[in-house]
N, C-alpha and C positions, 0 to 999 in steps of 0.2 A: 466458733459456735455463734458468737454475736453477729458475725457477718452473714452466716447462713440464715439466722433468724430475721435479719434485716431484709435479705433478699426475698424470703418467704412472705414477709409483711408487704413488701412492695409488689410482689406478684399478686397477692390477694387484693391489694388496692387497685391495681391495674385491671383485675378481673371484674370489679364492680361495674354494673351497667351505667351508673350515673357518674363514674369517675371520668370517662372519656368525654361525656357531655360537659362536665364542669371544667375540664382542661380547655376545651374549645371556647367556652364562654370566658374563661379567665384570660386566654390569649387575646380574644376579641376586645374585651373591656380594658385590659391593661394596655394593649396596643393603642387603642383610641385615646386613653388617658395620657399615655406617653407622648403621642403626637400633639395633643392640645397643649401640654406643658412645654414641649419643645418649641412649638410655634407661638407660644404665649397667646393662644386664642382659646381661652376656656369657654367662650360663648358657643363654640362648636360642640362642646362636650355633651350637652343634654340631647340634641337631636341625633348625634351619633349613637349614644347609648340606647335611645329609644328605638332607633332603627335596628340595632343588634338584637334587642329584646323581641321586637316584632318578628324578625326573621327566624330567631330561635324557636319562637312559638309556632311558626309555620312548618317547622322541620318534622318530617316523618321518615321512617326507615325506607331505604331503597338501595339498589346498587349504585355505583358512581355515575353510570349513564343516566339512570332514572333521577338521581339527585340533581344532575345538571339541568335536566328538563324541568324538574320541579322548581329549581332556583330561578330559571328563566321566567316561568309562569309567575312566581312569587314577586320578582322584581318588576315585572310588567304591571301586575295588579297594584303593587305599591306605588309605582310611578303615576299611574292613572288616578288612583285615589288621592294621592298627595296634591297633585296639580288641580284636581277637581275641587278639593277643599279650598285651595288658595284662590281659585278663580271665582267660585260661587259664594265665598264667605261674606262679601259685602251685600249680598242680595238674600235676605232672610227667607222669603217665601220660596224662592227657587231652590235655595240651599236645603231647607227642611223637606221639600218634596223629593229632591234628589237623594237625600239621606234615607228617607223611608223606602224609596224604590230600591236603592242600592243594598240596604240592609236586608230587605226581603229576598232579593235575588242572590246575594252572597250566602245567606243562611240556607236557601234551597240547594245550593251547590253541595251541601253536606250529603245529599242523597246519592252523590256520585262516589262516595267513599271517604275514608279517613283522610287521605292526602288532600283532596279538594276541600273538604270541610276545614282542615287546619289552615290551608292557604286563605280561604274565605274569611275565617275568623280573625286571622292575623291581619288581613287587609282592613277589616273594620277597626281593629285596635289601632293600626297605624293611621287611619283616618282621624280618629279622636286625638292621637298624638299630634297630628298636624294642626288640628283645631286648637289644642293647648298652646302650640308654638305661635300661631297667629294671635291668639288671645293675649299672650305674653307681650306682643308688640302693640297692644292696644287696639287690635282688630284691623290694623293697617296692612295692606298688601303692597308695600312699596317695592319689595324685592321678591318678585314672583318665584325666582329660581332657588333662592338660598335654602329655605327649609326643606322642600322636597328633595333637593340634591343631597343634602346632609343626611336626611332620613334614609334615602335609598342607598347612599354610600355606606352607612353603617350596616344596613342589611346585606349589601353585596360583600362587605368585608367578612361578616360572619359566614355568609353562604359559601364563599371561596374556601374558608377554613374547613367547613363541613364537607365540601366535595373532596378536598385534598385528604382529609381524614378518612373518607370512605375509600379512596384509592389505595391508601396505605394499609388500612385495617378493615377490609371488606367483610371478613367472616367473623369479626368480633361480636357483632349483634346476634349472630346465629348461635355462637357458643353461649352467650348470656341468656338467650331465650330458652335454649335446651336445658341449661343449668337450672333456670327457674322452674321449668316444667318438671324435671325429675325431683326437684325439691318439694314441689306441691304434691306430686305423686307419692313421695315418701311420707308426707304428713297425712295423706289420705289413708295409706296403708296402716299407719300408726293408729289413726282414729278407728279404722275398721277392726283392728285387733281388740279394741276396747269392748266390742260386741261379744267377745268370747270370755268375758269376765265370768268365772264360775260362781255367780251369785244368783240365788233364787229371787224371783220378782224383780229382775233387772229392768230398769227404765229404758227399754229398747227404743221407744219413740223419741225420747230426748236425744239419745245417741245417734239415731238415724237422722234426726234433724240437723245435728252438727255435721254429720257425714254429707248430707245433701248440700249444705252450705260450702263445705270444703270441695265437694264435687264441682260447684260453680267456679271455684278458683282454679281447679285443675283444667276445666273446660276453657276458661279464659286463657290460661297458659298454653294449652294446645292450639287454640286459634291464633294466638300471637306468634307462636313458633312456626305454624304453617304459613302465615303471611310473610314472615321474614325469609323463610326458606324459598318460598315462591318467587320473591323478588330476586333471588340469586339464580334460580333455575330458569325462569322465563319460559320461552317456547323451545329452547334448545336442550341439549343433553347436559346434565350437570357435570362439573369437573370432579376430580377425585375427592377433594375435601368436602365439597357440597354433597356429593353422593354419600359420603360417610355420615354426614349430619342427617341426610334424608333417611338413611337406615335407622339411625338413632331415634328419629321422630316416629317412624313406623313401629319401632320397638316400644316406644312410650305408649302408642295407641294400643298395642297388644297387651302391655302391662295394665293399662287403664281398664280394658275390657275384663281382664282376669280379676283385677282388684275390685272392680265394682260389681262382680257377680255374687249371687247368693244361691245356696242350695238347701237352706235349712231354716226352720223356725228357731230362733235363738233361745227363747225362754224354755222351749221343750228340751233343747239340748242341755241347758243348765239344770233343769229338774232331773233329767234322766242320768246325767253323768256328774252329779254334784260331788260324789265321793271318788271320782277318777281324776287322773292327771291329764286326760286327753285334751280338755279344753284349754288348760294352761299351756300345753305344748303347741296347740294351734295358735294361741295368742302370742306366745314367745316367738315362734317362727315368723308369723306375719309381721310382728314388730321389728324383728331383725331384718326382714326384707324391706321394710320401710326405711330403716336406718341405711341399708345398702343403697336404696334409691337416692337418698339424700347425699350419700358419699359419692355416688356416680355423678350427680349434679355438680358437686364440688370439684370432682376430677375434670369434668368438661370445662368448668369455669376457669380452673387453674392450668388447664392443658397438661394434665398429668395422667399417667396410666391408671386405669381402674382395675383393682385386683379384688375379685370376689372372695369373701372369706370362706375357706374350706369347712369351717365349723358349722356352716349352715347345712351342709350335707348331713352332718352328724345329727343336727336337730331334726331334719326331715326323717332320718332313719329312726330316731327315737319316737317320732310321731307314729310311724308305721308299726313299730313294735308295740306301742300302747294300743293301737287299733287291733292288732292281732291278739293281744291279751284279752281285750273286750270280746272279740269274736269267739275265742275259745270258751268263754263262759256260757255261750249259747242262751242268752236271756231273750226270750221271744219278744218282750216289750221293746228291746233295743234294735230289733232287726232293721226296721225302716230308717231309724236315725243313724245307725251305723253305715248304712249305704250312703246317706247324705254326707257323713264324715269322710267316707272313702272318696267320694266325689270331691270334697274339699281338699283332701290330701293330694289327690291327683292334680287339682288346680294349683295348689301350693308348689307341687313338684314342677309344673310347667313354669310358674313364676320364677322358681329357682334356676331353671335352665335359661330363661330369658335374661335374667340378671347376670348369669355367668357369661352369656354370649356378649353382653354389653362391654366386656373387657376388650373384645376385638371385633368391633362392628363390621370391619372389612370382610370378616369371615361369613357374615350373613348372606343368605342367598339373594340373588338379583331377580330370580324368576317370579316376579309378581308385578301387578299393575301399580306402578309408582307415580301415576299421574296425580296432580293436585288440581282441585277445582279453582280456577281463577274467577272470582266474582266481580272484579273491577271492569268497568266499561272500556271499550276500545274504539268504538265507532260513534259517529254522530247520532246514529239511530239508537245505539245503546244509551248514550248520554240523555237524549230526549226521553227515551222510554223510562229511565230511572226517575227523572224529574216528574214526568207526567203521572207516574205511578203514585207519587207522593203529593200530587195536587188535589188533595181531598181532606175535608175536615176530620176524617178519622185518623189521619197521619199525625203522629206526634211532632214530626219535623215541620209540617205545614202550619200547625198551630203555633209553634215556636217562631216560625218565620213571619207570622202575622203579629204575634205578641211583641217581639223584640223591636220592630220599627215603631210600634205604638209607644213603648216605653221610652225609646230614644227621642221621639218627637215631644213627649211630655217633658223629658229632661231639657230639651232645647228651649221649650216654652218657659220652663222655670228659670233658666239662665237669663232670658230676656225680661221676665217679669220681676224677679227679685234682685237681679244683677249681683249675685254673690261673687266674692273675690275668688279667683281660680275656678270659676263656675264649671268649666268643661271637665273637671275631675268628676263631676256628678255623672256625666255620660259614661266616662270610663268605668266608674264603679258599677253602674247599671249593666254595662256590657259584660263585665266579669261575673257579676252576681246572678243575672237572669239566666236560668238554665231551663232546659225543656220540661222538667218535671218539678212539681211543687216541693217534693222532698229534697231534691238536690239543691234547689234555690234556697230553701230554708236553712239547710246545712251550711251552704256557702255564705249566706247572708250573715249568720252569726260569726263564722270564722273571719269574714272580711272586717267586720266592725271590731272584734276583739284584736285581730292582728294589727289593724291600723292604730288602735289605741296603744298597744304595746310598742309598736314602732315609733310613734310620736314621743312616748315617755322615754324610751331608750335614747332616741335622737336628742331630746332636750338635755339629757345627762351628758351624752358624748360631746355635744356642742360646747358645753362648759368645760369639760375635762380635757378635750383635745381641740383647741382652737386652731392648730396648725393646718393650713390648707393641704399640705402633702399628706399628713396623717388622715385627714378627712377623705382625701382621694383614695387612699388604701381601704378605708372603711367602705367607701362606695363600691369598690370592686368586690370586696368580701361580701357585702350585702347582696350584690347581684348574683354571686355564686350560690349563696344560701337560698335565694329565691328559686333559681333553676333546679337545684338539687331537690328541693322540697315541694315544688308547686303541685305535683300530682299526688303526693302522699300526706303532707302536713301543710295544708293550705293556710292555717293560722300563722305558722312560722314564716311561710313564704310571703304572706301579706305584710308581716312586720318587717321582713327583710327588704321588700321592694319599696316600702315607705321610707325606710332608712336611706336606701340608695337615692331616691328622689330628693330627699332633704339635703343630702350631702352634695349631690350634683348641682342643685339650684343654689346652694350656698357658695359654690365656686364662682358664680357669676352675679350673685345678688344677696338678698337677705333671706337665708333659709328659715330664720325665726318667723318670718311673715307667712310661712306655709302651714304652721301648726294648726291653728284654729280653722282656717279654710279647709284644710285637708280633712279634718275630723267632721266638720259640718257637711262637706260634700259627700263624704262616705256615708254618713247617716241618711242624708236625703236620697242619694242614689240607691242605697240599699232598700229604703222604704218604697221607692217607685218600682224597683224590680220585684219586691215581694208582693205589692198590691197588684201589679200587672199579672203575675202568675196566678194569684189567688182569684182575681175577678174576671180576667179576660181569657176566654176559652180554656179554663183549667182542665188539666188532663188527670183527673182523679183515678188512681190505680184501682180502687175498689169498683168503679163502674165498668172496667174492662176485665176484671178478674175472671169472669166466666170464659171470655175468649182466650185468655192466657192458659187457663186450665184445659180448654178444648184443644188448643194447639199442642199442649204437652201430650195429651192422649193420642191425638192424630199422629204425631211423630213416633210415638211408641208403637202404634198400629203398623205404620210403614216399616219400622225397624223389625217387628215380628214377621211381617211378610217376607222381608229380605232374608231373615234367618231361615225361614221355611224353604225359601228357594235354594239356600246354601245346602240344607240337608237333602234337598231333592237332586241338585246338580253337582254336589261336591264342594268342598271348602275352597273358597277363592276370595282373597282380600281385594276384590276389585273396587273401582271407584263408587259404583252404585251402593255396595254394601257399606263402605266406609262413610259415604255421605249420609246414609240413613242412620247409621250409628252416631255420627257427629251431630246430626240434627236432633236426635232424641236427647242427647246430653246437653246440647245448646238450649233446647226447650226447657229442660229441667233447671238449668242455670238461670234462664230468663224468669222462670216462676219464682225462684229464690230471690232474685233482684227485685221483682215486682212487689213481693211481700215485704222486703226490707224498706222499699220506698213508701209502701202503704203505712208503715208504722210511723212515718214522719208527717202524715196527713192529719187534718182535724178529725176528732173522734167520730163524727157521723159517717165519714167516708172510710173508716177502717174497722167498722163493726163486724165485717166478715173476715177479718185477719186471722182469727182463731181457726175458722173453717179452712182458710187458705193454707195455713201451716200444717193442719192435719192432712189436707189433700197432698201437700208437698211430701210428707212422710210416706203416704201411701203410694204416690206416683213414683217416688224414688225407689221404694221397695219393689214396685212393679218393674222399673227399669233394671234393678239389680237381678231380678229373676230372668229378665230378657237377656241380660249380659251373661248370666250363667248358662242359658240355652245357647247363646252365640259362642261362648268360650269352648263348647264341645262340638263345634260344627263338623269336625273331622270324623265323628262317630258314624260307623256303618250301621244301617238299620236293616232288619229282615224285610224281604220284599212284601210280605203280607201286612207289615206295620206301616209302610211308607204312605200308602193311600189313606189309611185310617188316621194317622197322626198329622201328616203334612197337609193333605187336601181336606181332611175332616176337622179334627180338633183345632189345628193351627188356624185354619181359615175361619172357623166358627168364633174363636177367641178374638181374632182381628176384627170381625164384624161387630162383636159385642163392644169392643173398645171404641170403634167408630160410632156406634149407636150412642154411647154415653157422651162422646165428644160432640156429636151433632146436637144432642139435647142441650148441652151447655152453651154451645155457640149460638143457638137460635132461641134459647130459653123455653124450649118445649119440654114439658114434664117428662122426667125419666122414670121408667119402671124401677121401683126399689128392689123388688124381689123377682128373680128370673129362675123359674123352675128348670128351664133347659140348661142353664149354666150350673145349677146345683147338681143336676143329673150328670152333666159332663164331668164335673169335678169328682163325683163319686165313681164314675166309670174309669177315669184316669187313675184314681188311687187304688182301684181293685186290680192288683197285679199278681199273677201266680208266681210261685217260687222259681219255677224253671224258665222264666222270661229272660230274654237276652238283656245283658247289662246295659248296652247302648240304648235299647228301647226303654228300659226301666228308667234310666237317667232322663231321657227326653220326656217321658210321661210324667215323671215327678216334677220337672220344671214347668210343664204345661199345667199340671194340677195346681202348683203354687200360684201361677199367673191367674188361673181361673178363680181361686179363692180370694184374690185381691179385688175382683170385680164387684163383689157384693158391697164391701165397705165403700168403694168408689161410687157406686150407684147411690148409696145412702147420702153421702156428702154432696154429690151432684144434685140430688133431689132437694136437699135442704137449701143449697145455694140458689137454686132456681126459684124455689118457693118463697125464700126470704125477701128478695127485692120486689117480687110480685105482690106479696102481702103488704109490704111497706108502701108500694105505689097505690094500692087500693085504699089504704087507710089515709 
């Protein structure tokens, strides 16, 4: 029993996405440490460690062939940067000019995608590491080859481990990405179930806001899984394993569309069926399906079979029985709401089938468009087109590419003006802290200062408690592991860990105590420079572009609606155009949530419209839910006489109305608050005779719900446009 429990624990540990990362880092750091001890050359330790760190920061997911190409590009950039620093260091004016130009060019490479952005960022970091090494030698460049070769050697050592790992465990990142995706989907379903709480005057807005935020996390997981699978598929046919993962990814997309759909006004349901158990049964089934989604994610992560609980079928049967009981009562006031509940029950039934199919994804049909859109550039024309597109002051990346060189030049000037001890740590701090947005910079600034203070305090205690060089070497390796495991999720802890690692490494070759005060001073000064640069130079306040973000959200919803209408006209087909429109709509919804979160970090004057923004987020997410509900029933057959009326008439009219609001927001042209035509259309859609076809009834109901959302959206859009205009006039 104990042996089985141990194996299960090890399996869970192996399945963690950061475990493989930490194993590679541990092998790289401990191997370098062992080599230095064996050769009795502890002076080699610091540049080797710094090279490993830089290469690990440049690492992004890819197949093993792509990882080799990325490693070759990384080592080439590292070599050029390190030698450039060594050669130009004695010539301050040439050096600072080259630093500014290089930092601008490298930052702009982020326009080409995550891989190029990571390599460019790591190259800048390695450049500063090289400056620190030259500064440690008193600024002398007596041995041109030593520092660059050691830094690149450390990077190459980690890079080879990374490539080897990718050869041996190529599909592990896919499993981890899909596990994370289904876990987030499960949490979304659980939050969605809270909307069916049978409570009068339920705060639907607050729960929808939480749902919108969770939808952002689901969308991020979908995008990450798509990119990782795309790296394995490439331009060829996927192998059997990758094909299985691709089917699970498409299954997750289907579940997301079903989960995010709405067919009903929640408060009306709670008022009407307060004394019935039907809402409780809806809530229970939806929550069970959320748990099942998370269990599916765990099964994928642990590479174990997924068995869908048969009791869920019983819960679905109980829901249908409850609906039948309500139907028999023949209450006229319930007629429309019961139809919405039946649509919900049908949707939950489809979710039940999708989750049961997940137990054997190989059984899923292949007859679908399984292409994935590859957004990465492949030709020189693509490369230049991406960069040229961002060479504008409206680009967040371009502003950052101008701001970062300015901040680094100021850091360099401070190093020469006040001659602080270990002065180039100022530049490193600024490089880490200075982010494209003010909110992200402010958050990282605080975390960096607190983390550094904690690291120095703990380092002081450990220096006294464990003076043995061997023990301190183990601490250095452990601190390096903690840094890499936490650098994207717990930056304060990661900063404390990297501070400890630096202290212990430098103590192997000199006086680690001498770094305490300089490290703290440099961190404070570097953070201050980064904060002032983001605040004063080309600040990208989220509040100033909120109207454009809202406009983009509505535009993407309009495109999604038109694609849904095409599906009703031509038949259901999960082709690339439809999936792209659906993903873009959800991406825009997630981008709005992120923008508002960053807005809350900005000074009060720039976040005065945050309340309107969050109300807009609730409304736009509700609109997206109604669109998803319409998309979820694309297979519905419509009578011939209704097709033109609903698809070419009502559907197109609603899409034009959404476009009108979006255009008004984007251009700050006043938006009509009240639309008589939309009000008349909503009334017309809601007037349905009893004998109407159920498919047509469902579509008309969804279109009516969409139409009723436009009025509140118009009101908020008009308020947002009027607010900045009035402020400017005053």
